[in-house]
C-alpha positions, 0 to 999 in steps of 0.5 A: 201398901197397895190399895187391896180390894179383896183386903176389904171385903174380906174386913167387910165380911168380918164386920159380918157382911155375906155379901163381901164373903161371897164375892170374895168365893166367888172370885177364889172358890175356883183356882182355891180347887185347883191349887187343891187338885195338885195335892190330892189329884183327886176332883171331889177331895180338891172341893171338898177342901176348898170348902173346907179352906173357904170355911175356917177363912170363914170362921177367922174372918173377925181376927184377920188383918189387912197386913198382907194382899188378901190374896197372899193370906188366903193361900197362906190357908190354903195351903196349911190346909193342904199340907195336914191333908198330904200329912193326914193322908199321906197321898201317893197320888197313881192318877190324876186328870193330867195323866192321860189313861182313858180314851174319852178323855183323850177322845174328849180333849181332840174333838175340841180342837181343829188339829187332833195331833195338836191335841195329844201334844199338850195333853203328854205335856200335861202329864209330863208336869202333872207327873213331876208335880207328883214327884215335888215335896210338898212345899215344893209343889205349893211354891211351884204353883203358886208361883206358875198357875197363881202367877204370885210374885215370891215375896208374898208367896214366902209370906204364904209359905212362912219362909223367908223370898231366898228359901221360895226362889230355891223351892221354885228352882227345883220344882222347875228344874223337875219340870224341865227334866220331865218335859226333856225327857216326853220331848226324847222319848225316854224314860226319866230316870228318879232322882237320888233320894 
């Protein structure tokens, strides 16, 4: 396995070097919070979940073995934590930042760009992707987020989900089709039909 600087930091953290763990926290906290947000749709709860994930990581540092990339290990912990949260609270996200609804949100994004029509298109696209994410199963959402937003290869996602690469490919394929359908309906200006249960 190629050298993994993050795994080295985790091993140092396991040996009691708090600065090493702080470096990992600084490097991954924002992406873990974004990952959690895709499950719960609430920024404050996503940030709390990110804290819980890093607390679990810190508590288990002494048991850490660098048998896989650190990022894979981290997202396995994050996925388990997020799936448990979804099961516990049975989240049905009714609104997220990817759904434009508050005019002030649209105005603030539009103000940052030269062409407001491009901003609105971007918000509509984000809304379509957000809606597709909310309709996915939790495992589809996890696989899609790790692949498309975190850039992780199928092999690492399979380890993080305790699954096979073939199953991960299937999850990502279904999730990608769901997003594509949403974008097609956005372009056509129609409301998507619900897929059969």
